[in-house]
C-alpha positions, 0 to 999 in steps of 0.5 A, a space after each residue: 537302634 534299640 527301642 525306648 522303654 517308657 518309664 511311667 512312675 506312679 509313686 504319687 498315685 499308687 505309691 500314696 495308697 500305701 497305708 499312711 503314705 499320704 503326701 501334701 501338695 508341696 511334697 508331691 511337687 518336690 518328688 515330681 521335680 526329682 523324678 523330672 531330673 531323673 528324666 522319668 517319661 510319665 509322672 502319674 500325679 494322682 487321682 483328681 476326683 479323689 478329693 479337692 486336695 488331690 485335684 490341687 496336687 495334680 494341678 500343682 504338679 502339672 504346672 511345675 513339670 516341663 520335661 515329663 508328661 504329667 498324668 491323672 487317673 480317672 475311672 471310666 466316668 464322665 465326672 472323673 475324666 472331666 476332673 482330670 482334664 481340668 487338673 491337667 489343663 496347664 500341663 506342657 504334656 498331659 495324659 489321662 489314664 482311665 480304667 474299668 475292671 474286666 475280670 469276671 469276678 470284678 464285673 459281676 461282684 463289683 461293677 454288676 455289669 455285663 461284658 458288653 456294658 463294660 466295653 461301652 463304658 470303656 469306649 465312651 471314657 476314652 472318647 471323652 478323654 480325647 476331648 482334653 488330650 490326644 495322649 490317652 491311656 486305658 487299663 483293664 483293671 484286674 487284667 491278670 485274672 481276665 479272660 484273654 478273649 474279652 481283653 482282646 475285644 475291649 482293647 481293640 475297641 478302645 484303640 479304635 476309640 483313640 487310646 494310645 497306650 494300653 496298660 495291662 495291670 496285674 492288679 492283685 499280684 496273681 500272675 507268674 512271669 512266664 504266664 504274664 509274658 505270654 499274655 502280653 505276647 498273645 494280646 499284641 499278636 491277636 489284637 488287629 490294631 495293636 500296632 497303633 498303641 504302646 503296650 504297658 504293664 502295671 504289676 503288684 508285688 503280692 507274691 514278690 513277682 512284680 519286677 519279674 512279671 514286668 521284665 517278662 512283659 518287656 521281653 514279650 513286647 511291652 514298651 512301658 512299665 508302670 512302677 514306683 520309687 522303692 516299690 512303694 504301693 498298696 499292700 505289698 507294693 508295686 514294681 520297683 522303678 530302680 530294680 526294673 531300670 537297672 535290670 534292663 540297663 545291666 542286662 542289655 545282652 537280653 533286652 532289645 530296649 533301654 530307658 533314657 533315665 539318668 540313673 545317677 538320680 536314683 538314690 536322691 529320689 529314693 531318700 526323698 520318697 522315704 523321708 516324705 512318706 515315712 517308709 524306710 528302705 530296708 538295708 538289703 533292698 536291691 539297688 538302694 538298700 544300705 547293704 546293696 553294694 556292701 561286702 562282708 565276706 572276706 572272699 568277696 572283699 578280696 575279689 572286689 579289691 582286685 577287680 570290682 567286676 568279680 562280685 559287682 554287676 553294677 557300679 554304685 556311682 551309676 545309681 548315685 551312691 558315690 556321687 560327690 556330695 558337698 558336706 556342710 557344717 556350722 560355718 556354711 553360709 546362707 547362700 551355700 545352704 540355699 544353693 545346695 537345697 536348689 541342687 537337691 530340688 527344693 526351691 524356697 517360695 519366700 525369704 521367710 521360708 528360707 530363713 526358717 529352714 536356715 535357722 533349723 540348719 544352724 541348730 542342727 549344725 550346732 549338734 552335728 559336726 558334718 551335715 550330709 544331703 540326707 540330713 538336709 532332706 530330713 530337715 526340709 521334710 521336718 520344716 514342711 511338718 511345721 505349718 502355721 495350722 499345726 494342731 499339736 506342737 512340741 514345746 518341751 520334753 524332759 525325761 528321767 531314766 536311770 538304772 533301777 528306776 522306772 523312766 518318767 517323762 513330762 511333756 508340754 504341748 501347744 494344742 490348738 494354741 493352748 499350752 498343756 502339760 502331761 506326764 507318764 511313766 513307761 518301760 523306757 524313755 521313749 515309751 514314757 515320752 509317747 505315753 506322756 504325749 498321749 495323756 494330753 492329746 488322748 487320740 486312743 489310737 493304736 501304735 502299730 509300728 515304731 521304727 528307728 533308722 540312722 540317717 547317716 553314719 556316726 554316733 552324732 547321726 540324726 535318728 529318723 523315727 517312723 510311727 504308725 497309728 491306727 485309729 478306727 481303721 484309719 492309718 497314718 504314718 508320722 516321721 521325726 528326726 533329731 540327734 536325740 532319739 527320744 525327741 525324734 520319737 516325740 516328733 514322729 508321734 506328734 506328726 502322726 497325731 496332726 495327720 489324724 486331726 486332718 479329716 480324711 476325705 479321699 476316695 480310693 480309685 478302685 472303689 465305686 467305678 460306676 
């Protein structure tokens, strides 16, 4: 019988560290439930000590999830571990993940600690975490640049202290596959009590090698991989869950282990994370990109028609591409709408919330003949933007754009419960609209990114617009969807403005360890 490969998803924690990818508590719960349906083994819900909001989000995920282990991150500090323990107290299955840096440069420049002090902190942290749960994970941060002898010392010590999972992170994406795999093999061989813990890896993608390094580690004895949906994560991202899982599943001739994930849920998770974070999936992305199973070449098309195995090594259906989907429209009733939303993992907390979402569904159905799952996910994400405390709200937008004339836009916004009007000209309809909005809100933020993607096919498809604003180093993403791309752009910009209005009080987990 093959070993089990544990999948540890950190989309809600490390994925949220992507610039502008912050998620609300309710959004984290939605994603966590989708991960649970996919049968992800461990869900890292966040860093409870980062802020009150992070604590509440981890607490909410811990209460909502029943079939997956919920994990909270903590630095090797008593206060962090106590916060994690408190946030996870209602979890059916809880894990505390604690860490401290172990590379010479981090110990000297960041921690300003001697190696023996680092081991002391690590052991104390694991012992304190054991007061809350028997499921404790330890990570030597920047292990990819740490000295192997020191890694052996600290990992042996934390196993004796009660750590049950040892996670070896390539924190800065520095490792190469052969080298990283050899490191894992050497640690397992050299550490006397290595059989008492599961070895895990957490690889970053700075050199585009996160998945390759993770798979090399698995081939050399690692039995847990930390990864994210769509490869989301800070800088160049993390190892992509869908790529790791499908590589192992597809190449069972090479791997002595396999996951227990329901891979048919991959596409649903991918779309949900993309919709909530505002990070679109590029068309040529492996597994979940729009072109992943598309064949343009005539030779390829001919081969696939004769036998799909000629050019396809996976079935699209196995990752959720061709699953049967209920197409809804203007004649669909309230119960059908509610039922489909439940199947997509969204539960309404009140009749008012259901009525609001159904009203928006009917508005969309009047514009668009067929409504697909992707439309419904975008709709629910948009509903979450319209909170009662929304600072800026779009009331009206009119745009004049004609050949030979300079486009002009006029916008009416409700700002802090006051209606204000602004107007501007621009190089195009979208440019004029965003300038008109800025003339009212006056954020003085820099527009770093403007991206448009169609949610489904057809000329009546909704356009999904992502904008990224940078204000004095603070980066936020805004997302908007509509069948009118100009309105979608205005919604996205306003969504980003509202995020800028909320104070940012989160702490980064890798800063200020001691």
